[in-house]
N, C-alpha and C positions, 0 to 999 in steps of 0.2 A: 320577909315575905316565907312562905310555905315551901319548901323544897320537895322536889319528887322523889328525893331518895333519901337515906337517912346519914346524915353526916354531921360530927358532933363540931359545931362551930362555936361552942360555948366559953372555949378557954382565948383569952385574949392574946394577940402577940404581945410580948415585951416592946417597949417603947424603940430599942434598937431595931428590932425586926419591923416596924411602923416605918422607920426611917431609911431602911433599906429596900423596903418594898418601892417607897417613891423614888428612891435612887435609880432603882431598875426600871421602872416605867417611864417608857419613851426615852430611855438614856442613851445617849450618842456612844457606839461602841465600833469596833474592829471585829474581823475574822480572827485575829489573834487575841481576842479576850480569854485570860486564863479561866473564865468562869466554863469556857465552851472545852477545856482539855480533855483527854482521855481519862486522865487519873478523876477528874470531876466529875466527869460523865458516870464512871463506876461509881463514885460515893453517891451520886443521885440516886442510883437502882439499889445498892448495898448498904448503906447509910444514909438515907434520906433525911431525917432529922440533922444530921451533921451539916449535909447541901443546904439543908433549909436556914440553918443557924448561919452558916458560912457565905454563904451565896444569895440564897433567896432566889423565890420567882422571878422572871425578867421578861418585859417584853420592850424589845431593844430596835433601836433604828441605826442604820449604817449613813444616813445622813440627816442634816435637819428636815424636820417637818416640812414639805412642802405641798400647799393648797392645789396646786395644780396637778399632783400626780395622783396615780390610782393607787389605794393601799390593797397592799397583797401580804396576808398573814401567812407565816410559814409555820407548822407545825410538826416537830419529830416525834420519833417513835422512842419506843423504851430503849434504854442506853443507847441513846441518842442525844444530840445538841443541834442548836442551830447550825454547825458547821459542816454537817451532813446534804446542805442544800448551796455550799458554797460555787460549787460547779453549775450547777443549774442558774444560780443566782447571775452569773457572768454572761449568760447568754439571754437573760431575759430583757425586754425593750427598756429602755431608761424612762419610759413613761409610767413605770411601777414604782411605790415606794414601798420598799419591804419592812416588814415587821416581824421582829425573830421573837417567838416564845421561846422561852426555856422553863423547864420544871424538874423538879426531881423526879427521875419516872419510877421510882418504888412506891412513891404515895399512891392513895387509892385515886381511881380517875373520878371518883366523885367529887374528891376535895378539888384535884387541878381543871375539874370542870368547872368547878364553882369559881375560881380565882381567875380562869381565862373569861368567863364570863362578866364578872366585874370589870376586867379590862378593856372587854370588847364594848362594851355597854356605855363605859365614859367615853373611850375613844371615837364611838359613834356618836354619842349624844353632845359632845363639847369640841373635840378636836378637828373634827374633816366634815365637809357637805358631800363627800364624795362616797360612792357605794363600795364596800368591802368585799375584796376576792377572799379564797380561803383553798391553802394547799398543804395537805396534810399526808403524812407517809406513816403507814404500818398503824401501831398503836395511837397516833396521833389524830388517826381518824375517828376511832372510839372517842377520844378525848373531847374532839371539836364538836362531834356529833351531839355529846351531853351539854355542851355549850349552848348549842344551839336551842336545844329543849328548854335549858333555863333561861335564856332572852325572853323579852315580852316582844310582841308583834311589832312593836313599831322599831324596836333593834333589828330583828328579821327582817322586815323589809328594807332596809339599807345593806343587806349582804346578799350578793349577785351568783357569783361563781364559786363553787363548791367541788374542787378536785379532791380526790382521795386516791392513795397509792398502795396496793399491797394490804390492805387493811383486813386483819382477822375479825370479820363482822361477827362470827359465831364463835370467838373467840379461841383459846389455845389449849391444847390438852393437857402442855406441860405444865400450865397455870395449874390446873386441877389436880394433877398430881403430887405440886408443890404444897398445895391446901392442905393434900389429904396425909403425905407423907413426910415433909419437910419439918426439921426440927424446929426452925427459924420462918417465918413465914413473911412474906415480903405484901404489906397490904394492897399492891397493886393485883398481886394474883387473885385475889378474890374476887375483883372487879373482872379479869380477864377469862377466869374459868368458865368454860360453856355452860351454858343455862344460867350464868349468874343474874341477880335481880338489876344489875347495872344493864348488861347488855339486853336484858327483855325490856327494861323502860325506854332505851333510847328510840326504841322502835313502836314504841306505843302511841304517838303521834306523829302524822305525817310531817315533812318539813314544809315550810311557809312557801306559797306557789311560787313567790319570786327567787326562792334559789332552786339553781340549777345545778344537779349532784352527778359530776362525772366521775363513774366508778372506774379506775384502772385497777386491773389483776395481773399478778405476773406467775408465769406459769412452768419456768426452766429453771436448771441450778446454774445456766451460763448465758449471755447475751447470744441470742438467736439458736441455742441449743435445742434440743428434744423436751417436751413436756414430760414432767415424772410426776404428775399431780401434786405437785407443791414446789416454791420456789427457793426451797433450801432450809426455808423457817417457818412458813407459813402456808397451809395446804389451801389448794384452789378452792375445795369446796367450802373453808370458811370464808374464803375472800367474795366467794360469790352466794352467800348467805340470802336467802327468796326475799327477805324482808326488804335487804338493802337494794337487792336488784329491783325490785316492784316500784321503790322509791325514786329509784336513777332516773336522769334524763338521759343518760346513754352509757353505756358498758363497753368498755376496751381490754381486749386481752395483749398482754405484752410478753414477748418472748426474753426473759430477762430474769435473774435472781432478785432476793428480796430487796438488797441495797441499789442494785442496777440499776432497777426500774426510774429511779430518782434522776439519774442524768443520761436516760436511754434517749437516744436522738426522736423518738416518736413525740 
């Protein structure tokens, strides 16, 4: 079908990549998976092709798929991994079935959103009859928003709660500077630069009526600290993009830093 943005999908994955993608799809794992290690995470940002060849995209399970549980998709941000959600996961009700999405964060958001779209569409179409909930941190909010744009109406009708934490909805100036001045450009910087075509496209259409978007923004450099106009990584202004607020069901401010918001008691 016609994608809403330009992504080169013409090059077919070699057979070993197809096999690896199948192995990582709904694969049982633990928090100690080497794919989640700091070294591998850095590789996903700075050597995404190597990450892609050695690890590949993954949608992992921490326990066997249980049709009685509510699936909750966790999407990490740039230079992150599912391990960022470990402490949060320990506090969640056992009624939830966790789906851990991992991707090379140096790849363009256009491509990673397409991969997540394919996985979610299959999961909701063939693997469960439950509604899906989504919790995304930072750039993971931009990625998952692109996924929602790619989904058809039937898939999005099966998605209920959509929670984003500290997402730079208006992009990041560091990405723009990287595109303009860095000798080597990470593809994701083009997606993250303010006013990029990706950022404009993800708000071109409203979310499905069934999806309730709860937008959380972080505003301090330390927990319960004073607001400084940013959370140490992303400006409050970017997190509170007019377009994101307008389409959100509710907006909550948290006095915490960019990573601390994930485990904030709120």
